[in-house]
N, C-alpha and C positions, 0 to 999 in steps of 0.2 A: 715554560707555559702551562696554561690552564683554562681551557673554557673560552678560545676564540669567539668573535660575535663577527657576522659578516654584514656590511651595511654595502646597500646599493644607492647612492644619491641620484636622484631624475627630476629633470624639471624641464619644462615645454620651451624654453626661450632660444633654439637652435635656430638658425637663419635660414642653413642650407636645405635644412628638412623638419619645416615647422611640425610642431608636435611628435618627433621620432618618437619617444616611449611608447606611444598609442597607435603607431603604425603596425597594421595589420602584418602577421609573420602567421602563416598557417593555421589561421584562425584565430590565432590570440596575439594580446597585443605584445610587441617587442617585449617591454620594462618585464610581462609576464617570463617568456623565454629565458631572459639574464637570471630573474629570480628561481627558475627552475634549474638552471647549471650552477648556482649558487648552491641549492637545498644537495643535490648532489653529489656536490662536493665533500659534503659530510664532515664538516670540520667545527659546524654550533650554528647557532640560530642564525638565520638570515631576515634584516628587515630592510625594507627600502624607506628610503626618506628623500621627501619631497616638498613642494611648494604648492602642490596641485592637488583640489579633491578628486579630479577624474582618474590621477594616477592611482590615488590610496584605494578608490572605489573597484579599477583595476585588479589590484593586488588581492584585493579582501574576497573578491569576487570566485578565486582560485583556492581561498583557505590561508592566503599570507598574510603576513603584518606589514603595517605600513604607519608612517609618521608624518604629522604635518612639521614643517620647519618653517621659519622666515626666510621671505621671497629677497631678501636684500644682500644675501652671503656672496662675499667677493669671489670665494670659490668651492672647490667640491670637500675642499679638507673643514672650512668653516661650518658647512651644513652638518657633515659627519659630528663634529665636537658638540652642535645643540643637539643634533639626534640622540646623543650616547648619554648626554646627560636627562636625557628625557627619559630613554627607555634602561638603565643602568643608572640610577644615581647612587647604588649603594657601590657601585665599582666592582661588580664579581667578576666582570669581563676584562684579563688583562692584556688582551691581544685585540685589535682592532682591524678589518681587513676589510679594504676599499677596492669593490668592484664598481666600474662603470656600468654606468644602464644602458650602453649603447654596444654590449658585447654579446650579443645572441646565440652565437655561434661557439661561444670561448669553452675551450676544454674544461669539466669539473675538476680534472687533475691536474692543471696548470694552477686553479686557484686553492688549491690544498698544498703545492707543491711553495705555495709563495710566503707559506707561515714558518718553512723549515728551516730558514735561517735564525729564526730567533730563538733555536734552541740555544744559540750561543747567545750569552749575556753580554757579551759586548757590542752586540748589534740591536741599533735603534728601531732601525725600518728594512723593510724587508720587500723586495719587488721582483719583476721577471725582466728577463731579455731574450731574445734568439739571434742566432749568426745570421746576418744578411746575405743573401743568395742571389739578390738579383741587382745586376750592375746601375740600374737609374737610382735604386736606392741608398745606394754608396754618397751619391752627390745630393740627394733630395732634403733641402733642408725640412719639409716636412718629416721627415724619418727621424727622430730623436735618436742619437749614437749614444750608448753606455761606453764609457771609458774605464774599464777598472783592472784590478790583477789579480789573477787565479787563487782563491784561497783552500782550494780542493774540489772535489770531481763536480763538472758542470755547476760550479759557483764563484762569483765576482763579488770584491769589493772596490764599492765605486769609486772612482777618484774625480769623475767629473760626468755632465751630460751636456751635449752639445747637438746644433741641429748641423753643425758642420762636418767635414768628412774627416773621421779622426779615431784613433790614432792613426800616425802619417808611416808610411813603410810597407811590408809585407806583413801577412796575418789577417785575421779574422775582424771584422767589425760587428757590434753588435746594435741591433734595433732593441730600444726599448721599449716595454711593454708597460702601460701605465695602469698598472694593478699593484695597490700596495698593503701591506702587512704592518700596522706599528704596534708596537707597545703603547699603552694606553697613555704612560706619562710621556711617551716621544710625542704622542698628538698633540699632547695639551701643551707643551714647548711650544712644538713647532706653529701653532695658530697662534700662539702668542707673540712669536717673533714679528719685528715689521718686515718686508718685502726686501730683500738683500740686492745689491748694486748688479750682481751677475743673473742673477734671477730676472731684475728686469731688461736686462740689456739680450738673455737669450728667449727670453720670454717661458722661462722652464722654471716651474712651482720648488721642484726639488732641489735646484740648488740653494734655495734658502738653507735646506738644513746642510747641506754639505759645507757652506758659507760658516754657521753656527757649530761645525766640530761633530756633528751627529755620523753615526756611521751606517749608511746604506749598504745590504748585499742582496747579491743577485741573483736567482735560479735561472739557469739556463734550459729553455725549454726549448721544442722541436720546431714549434710553427706560432707565428704572430698572428693572434684571434683578429676577426674581420671587425674593424669598428664602423658601426654604420653610420657616414655624416651626411651621403648625397642620396639621391634619388638612386642612381647606380648601385652603391652600397646596399642598399634597401634589395633591388632585385638580386643582388648576390647573394645577400643571409637567405632571401625566400627559396631560392635555389639550393641552397645549401641544407639547409633543415627541410626541404620538398625529400630531397636524395637522401637524407638519413632517414627519416618515416618509412621511404619505400623499403630500405635495407633493414 
């Protein structure tokens, strides 16, 4: 690896929490908190990619970098690919880390950990997961499970991703965390692929990569970061970050 680049896709089109990237948390927009966590990871430059001038303005107001992208991308991965071509047309960055723009409480160490599997040249994409500890999450379709085989301490090679309860039998289940580190060539290949049958059936984009024979490895981290999708999630994020400031 050399010189990773962190990209944060963000758009305003959320239905359950309108304009959530600009939602105020402790006096700053949520997207700024995510940008700060990515900066604190210390793995490379951080750029927000968006289709909304107000998000660009919010990031630039705190000294960050943001670029405008088209509004019609079908996925965050496609937005990343466009932004990468704008930011780094010379191809200096060979690793692209995708941090979702609704993770204001994510541990910067988890972002840094996501790139470590790419030291293995056989790995195309790296991601994160955590052991499920709540019984209700074992069966919840909203919790994506990573089915994998151990290839090292706290590291799994992904065999499948599913909304079902899997694998069957005794043993831990792993909650997949949707943060990805791509080799640049892997990202280019991925966005050029058509949607795959299992991707469409499970509604999980990462299955497209597995069905195409790409290798995804995951680092097992201690906690699942809070994804802000609802007003209740936003209240939780505000409480967590307020408590951190007091400490």
